[in-house]
One Martini backbone bead per residue (centre of mass of N, CA, C, O) as a GRO file, in nm:
protein
  177
    1MET     BB    1   0.242   0.991   2.307
    2PRO     BB    2   0.490   1.007   2.129
    3ALA     BB    3   0.709   1.188   1.977
    4LEU     BB    4   0.742   1.339   1.696
    5PRO     BB    5   0.992   1.394   1.478
    6VAL     BB    6   0.938   1.708   1.462
    7GLU     BB    7   0.950   1.761   1.763
    8LEU     BB    8   1.236   1.653   1.812
    9LEU     BB    9   1.371   1.854   1.619
   10ALA     BB   10   1.282   2.113   1.763
   11ARG     BB   11   1.422   2.041   2.044
   12ASN     BB   12   1.719   1.980   1.882
   13GLY     BB   13   1.781   2.193   1.650
   14GLY     BB   14   1.772   1.953   1.414
   15MET     BB   15   1.898   1.728   1.599
   16MET     BB   16   1.998   1.402   1.620
   17GLY     BB   17   2.104   1.181   1.832
   18GLY     BB   18   2.447   1.108   1.758
   19MET     BB   19   2.511   1.073   1.440
   20GLY     BB   20   2.745   1.246   1.324
   21GLN     BB   21   2.637   1.352   1.034
   22THR     BB   22   2.625   1.436   0.725
   23GLY     BB   23   2.337   1.493   0.525
   24LEU     BB   24   2.097   1.536   0.672
   25ARG     BB   25   1.740   1.483   0.671
   26PRO     BB   26   1.424   1.542   0.660
   27TRP     BB   27   1.122   1.469   0.654
   28ARG     BB   28   0.864   1.492   0.480
   29ASP     BB   29   0.616   1.647   0.402
   30GLY     BB   30   0.347   1.522   0.608
   31TRP     BB   31   0.450   1.300   0.807
   32ALA     BB   32   0.290   1.335   1.065
   33GLU     BB   33   0.021   1.275   0.922
   34GLN     BB   34   0.098   0.986   0.826
   35LEU     BB   35   0.134   0.861   1.111
   36LEU     BB   36  -0.191   0.916   1.150
   37GLY     BB   37  -0.335   0.841   0.859
   38ARG     BB   38  -0.287   1.124   0.677
   39PRO     BB   39  -0.279   0.959   0.456
   40CYS     BB   40  -0.352   0.591   0.364
   41VAL     BB   41  -0.288   0.338   0.153
   42MET     BB   42  -0.320   0.084   0.338
   43CYS     BB   43  -0.597   0.147   0.446
   44ASP     BB   44  -0.715   0.143   0.147
   45LEU     BB   45  -0.642  -0.170   0.096
   46ILE     BB   46  -0.832  -0.280   0.278
   47GLY     BB   47  -1.035  -0.532   0.125
   48VAL     BB   48  -0.882  -0.558  -0.122
   49ARG     BB   49  -0.830  -0.785  -0.382
   50GLU     BB   50  -0.779  -0.591  -0.647
   51ASN     BB   51  -0.512  -0.399  -0.823
   52ASP     BB   52  -0.253  -0.248  -0.969
   53TRP     BB   53  -0.053  -0.331  -0.753
   54GLY     BB   54  -0.241  -0.607  -0.658
   55SER     BB   55  -0.283  -0.927  -0.493
   56ARG     BB   56  -0.476  -1.102  -0.282
   57VAL     BB   57  -0.367  -1.409  -0.093
   58PHE     BB   58  -0.444  -1.307   0.212
   59LYS     BB   59  -0.689  -1.349   0.479
   60GLY     BB   60  -0.690  -1.221   0.796
   61ARG     BB   61  -0.726  -1.103   1.122
   62TYR     BB   62  -0.436  -0.916   1.098
   63ALA     BB   63  -0.359  -1.000   0.793
   64ASP     BB   64  -0.280  -0.900   0.469
   65ALA     BB   65  -0.182  -1.043   0.152
   66TYR     BB   66   0.043  -0.928  -0.119
   67LEU     BB   67   0.098  -0.933  -0.463
   68PRO     BB   68   0.313  -0.756  -0.647
   69ARG     BB   69   0.356  -0.623  -0.977
   70SER     BB   70   0.631  -0.540  -0.896
   71GLY     BB   71   0.917  -0.613  -1.015
   72SER     BB   72   1.165  -0.922  -1.003
   73VAL     BB   73   1.054  -1.101  -0.754
   74PRO     BB   74   0.949  -1.399  -0.705
   75GLY     BB   75   0.718  -1.392  -0.426
   76TYR     BB   76   0.674  -1.111  -0.352
   77THR     BB   77   0.551  -0.997  -0.038
   78VAL     BB   78   0.279  -0.822   0.153
   79ALA     BB   79   0.221  -0.762   0.484
   80VAL     BB   80  -0.090  -0.624   0.633
   81TRP     BB   81  -0.219  -0.445   0.859
   82ASN     BB   82  -0.596  -0.472   0.921
   83GLY     BB   83  -0.629  -0.253   1.122
   84ARG     BB   84  -0.560  -0.001   1.262
   85HIS     BB   85  -0.376   0.265   1.243
   86VAL     BB   86  -0.017   0.173   1.239
   87PRO     BB   87   0.336   0.226   1.231
   88GLU     BB   88   0.385   0.023   1.473
   89PRO     BB   89   0.418  -0.265   1.655
   90THR     BB   90   0.418  -0.116   1.950
   91GLN     BB   91   0.085  -0.024   1.888
   92ILE     BB   92   0.018  -0.321   1.970
   93SER     BB   93  -0.089  -0.569   2.112
   94PRO     BB   94   0.021  -0.869   2.199
   95GLU     BB   95  -0.200  -1.025   2.055
   96GLU     BB   96  -0.176  -0.876   1.778
   97ALA     BB   97   0.125  -0.936   1.738
   98ALA     BB   98   0.103  -1.245   1.735
   99GLY     BB   99  -0.086  -1.257   1.497
  100TYR     BB  100   0.072  -1.102   1.282
  101TRP     BB  101   0.330  -1.286   1.288
  102GLN     BB  102   0.188  -1.555   1.229
  103GLU     BB  103   0.073  -1.469   0.959
  104THR     BB  104   0.344  -1.380   0.826
  105LEU     BB  105   0.476  -1.660   0.857
  106ARG     BB  106   0.271  -1.812   0.684
  107VAL     BB  107   0.338  -1.668   0.429
  108GLY     BB  108   0.644  -1.731   0.427
  109ARG     BB  109   0.612  -2.046   0.400
  110ALA     BB  110   0.465  -2.029   0.126
  111VAL     BB  111   0.695  -1.891  -0.024
  112GLU     BB  112   0.919  -2.104   0.046
  113GLN     BB  113   0.757  -2.337  -0.104
  114GLY     BB  114   0.695  -2.171  -0.397
  115PHE     BB  115   1.006  -2.035  -0.405
  116GLU     BB  116   1.286  -1.958  -0.486
  117HIS     BB  117   1.566  -1.986  -0.240
  118ALA     BB  118   1.838  -1.885  -0.013
  119LYS     BB  119   1.679  -1.641   0.128
  120MET     BB  120   1.482  -1.475   0.379
  121ASN     BB  121   1.304  -1.173   0.393
  122TYR     BB  122   1.216  -0.931   0.659
  123LEU     BB  123   1.048  -0.615   0.617
  124THR     BB  124   1.010  -0.357   0.870
  125LEU     BB  125   0.963  -0.019   0.803
  126GLY     BB  126   0.788   0.261   0.684
  127ASN     BB  127   0.950   0.504   0.530
  128ASN     BB  128   0.715   0.557   0.321
  129VAL     BB  129   0.476   0.374   0.471
  130PRO     BB  130   0.322   0.446   0.777
  131HIS     BB  131   0.233   0.118   0.794
  132LEU     BB  132   0.199  -0.185   0.908
  133HIS     BB  133   0.453  -0.385   0.736
  134THR     BB  134   0.579  -0.678   0.544
  135HIS     BB  135   0.846  -0.780   0.355
  136ILE     BB  136   0.850  -1.062   0.157
  137VAL     BB  137   1.177  -1.202   0.046
  138PRO     BB  138   1.290  -1.395  -0.195
  139ARG     BB  139   1.615  -1.506  -0.237
  140PRO     BB  140   1.789  -1.585  -0.492
  141LEU     BB  141   2.038  -1.786  -0.605
  142LEU     BB  142   2.057  -1.545  -0.811
  143ASP     BB  143   2.197  -1.245  -0.690
  144PRO     BB  144   2.265  -0.906  -0.691
  145ALA     BB  145   2.314  -0.910  -0.335
  146PRO     BB  146   2.471  -1.101  -0.176
  147HIS     BB  147   2.480  -1.042   0.177
  148GLU     BB  148   2.280  -0.805   0.103
  149PRO     BB  149   2.073  -0.579   0.053
  150LEU     BB  150   1.821  -0.536  -0.153
  151PRO     BB  151   1.758  -0.348  -0.404
  152TRP     BB  152   1.465  -0.179  -0.429
  153SER     BB  153   1.436  -0.202  -0.752
  154PHE     BB  154   1.348  -0.513  -0.740
  155LEU     BB  155   1.061  -0.431  -0.607
  156ASP     BB  156   0.963  -0.142  -0.767
  157GLN     BB  157   1.055  -0.191  -1.057
  158GLY     BB  158   0.849  -0.248  -1.271
  159ARG     BB  159   0.683  -0.540  -1.434
  160GLN     BB  160   0.521  -0.808  -1.436
  161ASP     BB  161   0.416  -1.072  -1.592
  162GLU     BB  162   0.092  -1.140  -1.595
  163SER     BB  163   0.097  -1.457  -1.615
  164VAL     BB  164   0.301  -1.497  -1.390
  165PHE     BB  165   0.144  -1.345  -1.170
  166ALA     BB  166  -0.115  -1.517  -1.176
  167ALA     BB  167   0.014  -1.784  -1.106
  168ALA     BB  168   0.145  -1.693  -0.830
  169ALA     BB  169  -0.124  -1.605  -0.698
  170GLU     BB  170  -0.260  -1.882  -0.712
  171ARG     BB  171  -0.050  -2.048  -0.563
  172LEU     BB  172  -0.050  -1.884  -0.301
  173SER     BB  173  -0.350  -1.894  -0.234
  174ALA     BB  174  -0.370  -2.203  -0.213
  175ALA     BB  175  -0.149  -2.239   0.017
  176LEU     BB  176  -0.352  -2.033   0.210
  177ALA     BB  177  -0.641  -2.186   0.231
   0.00000   0.00000   0.00000
């Protein structure tokens, strides 16, 4: 298993190779445990049809996709690896990776067809929740940051109107059935 970030920091006297910038900070307390899946909110989400966070719109062999209730971007969807806990796509087999990306792209196509967009973004980050997942973000024609990354607040802050959310979940679920 590759060295965990905290082990790398210890080996390098707290410096990560070559960033050469001030203001660098370590990852939060408990990060090494989270990388191992202890605890993991995404692992807890697998198999859940609906909760306060969102509604599952697709159940695949490799990925489940959820429409979150948060944010202000219609069609914003998250594809979640539904196998064992892994933080990185490099930690699954080639067959699993092909299946994960095929299912993620299937969801992306349904989002493209069902929601207005000027550009689609696929964000596989894991910087907050280290479990393999991809944010599928339709960038609207009138966008707060065209040609730039969308500020996270548009995906995470606030809550969508429940009737609009329910209609979007139903439309996306039907497209993916």
